[in-house]
N, C-alpha and C positions, 0 to 999 in steps of 0.2 A: 463519129464522135460530133464532128462540126454541125451535121445535120441535126443531131439530137439537140445539141445547144441552141441551134436556130429555131427549131420547133418550141422549146422551153420558153426562149426569149419572146416569141411571137405570142405564144400563149399567155404569159405574163403581162405582156403589153395590152392584150385584148382584155384580160381580167381587170387590169388596172383602170382601162378606158371605161369598162362597164360600171366598175365600182364608183367612177367619179360622175358617171352620166346618172345622176339619180334625180335630176330635176323633174319635178311634178309638173304635168302638162295637160292631162286629160283627167278630169275627175267629175263624179257624181257620187255624193256622199249624204246620207241622211243622219239627223241628229235628233235627240230628245231634249226637251226644254224642261227645267224643273225650277219652280218658284218656292223657295224655303221648304226645299225636298218634297214638294207636290207636283205631279205631272202637270205641265202647263202648255203643252204644245210641241211643235215639231220645227225644225229648221233645215234647209236643203243648201248644200254648197255644190257649185259647179265651177269647173273651170276648164276652158277651152283655148288652146295655143294653136294658132294658124295664121300663115301669111304675116309673119312678123309683128302679129298682134295676140296679146292674151286677154281674153275676157273671163273676169272672176265675178261670180254673183253668189249673194245670199238672200234667201227667202225665209222669212219668218211667218209662220202660221200659228200664232200663240192664242190661248183662250184669254179670259178676263183676268186670269192671275198673271199671265205674261205681260200683259198690258200695263199692270202696276209697275213692273220693271222695264217698261219701254221696249219689250219684245213681243208686242202683238202682232198686227200685220205690218211687216216692212219688207222692202225690196230694194236691194243696193246692187248696182252694177258699177264695175270699174273697167275701164278700157285702158289698156298699158301697151306700149310699143316694146317689142322685145327683138332687138337686132344684136346679134353676137352675144345673146344672153346678158345685155345690158337692159335693165328695166326702166321705162320712163311713163309717168302717169301721162294720159291723154284727156280723158273725160270719166266724169263719175256722175251717177244719177241715184237720186234717193226719193223714195216714195213711201208714206205710210198713210194711215187713216186722216190724217190732219193736214199734211203738206206734201209737196214735191217740189223739187228742183234739179238744177243741173249745174255742174261745175267743169269749167274748161281750164286746163293746166297750160300756162304759157311759160317761157324760159324763166322769167323772174317774178311771175305773179300768177295769181289764180282769179277767175272772174265767176261769180256765182250768179244764177238767174233768180228771179222771183222772190224778193226783189233784187235788182243788180247791186252786187258788191264785189269790190276789189280788194284783195289782200296781196301785199308784196312780200317777196321772199321765195326761198324754196319750201314748198308745202306739199303735202302727200295727203291722200285720202285712207281712211282705215283699211279697205280691202287692198291697196296696193303695198301696206306696210305688212298686213298678214301674209300676203303672197311672197314679200321679200324675206319674211321670217322662215318661210317653207322652203325656199329655193336657195337662199344665198347664206344661211347660217353655216359656220360662225362668222361669216364676213359681213357683219351687219353693224348698224350704228348703235351707240348706246342711247341715243335719243332722236325722236322724230317730231317735227312740227306738223301735226295733223289737223285737218279741218274736219269737224265733227258737229252735226246739227247747226251748221253755218258758223260755228265759232273756232277759233283757233285754240289748240291745246298743245302743249309739249309733253310728249310721252317718254319719260326717262326709264329704260328698261333695265331689269336685273335678270340676267341669264344663268341657268344652271345645268350642266351636263350630267350624263350618266344617272338620269332619274328614272324611275318606274311609276307605273299608275294602274290600277285595277278597275276596269270597267265591265259591269255585268259578268263578273267572275273570269274576265280575260285580262291577262297582264300585257301592258305596253311598255316598252323601253324607249328612251329617247332624251330630250331636253325641254326645258321650260323657260318661258319668258312671262315677266309680270311688271306692271307699272301702277303707280298709285295715283288717284286723283282725289285730292281732298282726304276724306275719311274712308274711301273705297281703294280695294286692291282687286286690279284685273289681272287674271291668271290664265294662261295658255299652256297647253301640253302638245307636243309634237312628237309623233311616233317614228322611230328610225326604220320599223320593219315596213313602214307603209310610206316611203318615200318623203318622210317628213310631214305628212299630213296632219293638220291639227285635229286631234281626236277628242279634246277636252278643253272647255273654259269655264270660268267661274268669276263671279263678283262678289266680294265680301264687303260689308258696310259695318264699321266699327267691331270687326272681327267675326261677324255672324253672316253666314252665306246668304245671299240675297237671289242670286240666280246662278244656274249651272246649266251647261249644255254638254252633252255626251254623245259621242258616236254610237249610231244604232246599226248602220248598214252602209258599207261600200257598195255602189253598184257598178262603178267604173273606175279604174286607177291605171293611168297611162294606157288605157285601151283594153285592159284585161278585166 
């Protein structure tokens, strides 16, 4: 009897540990970009977690329609330290058809190259926030001060649980996050069945969809 109880206890602890260990760490996923519901290119998301550092990268390969929404060619990389599952931004690089720059994150400020600009305070880059929403939800902040296109912005998020979405006739269940910037609403959906991977995002302007990004294929998800 005691042996049976011991086995059940061990199995339960193992299952609980596995259920909690859902952190997304190795990803390669492809997405389709739509501009006003017309195909406008592709995006690739990669995440690699090794040696106490996470590198998350998004590469946009959009056509002229995507360029209208700032989603033409664009390459963003965020280097994030990961010690005991505590994330801290270290460096962020940005490159598009018109400019490129690098951001170094210090304890109390960030330093931007080309031209040199220093902002004081606790500041994050967009990919750091995206990774945080995938790995740490629901233990996330209601707002983040983010540096985007060299400008500081405060993203105040609204979250919703137990949501679902259909992409290419496939249903995904999970949670959503959205924030407003002026007359734009930026929306993100994360799939519980895929370790909280972002599977959908959109930007609406004055209530009308301007850009939409949908998951098309997962090549790698935590090594599988």
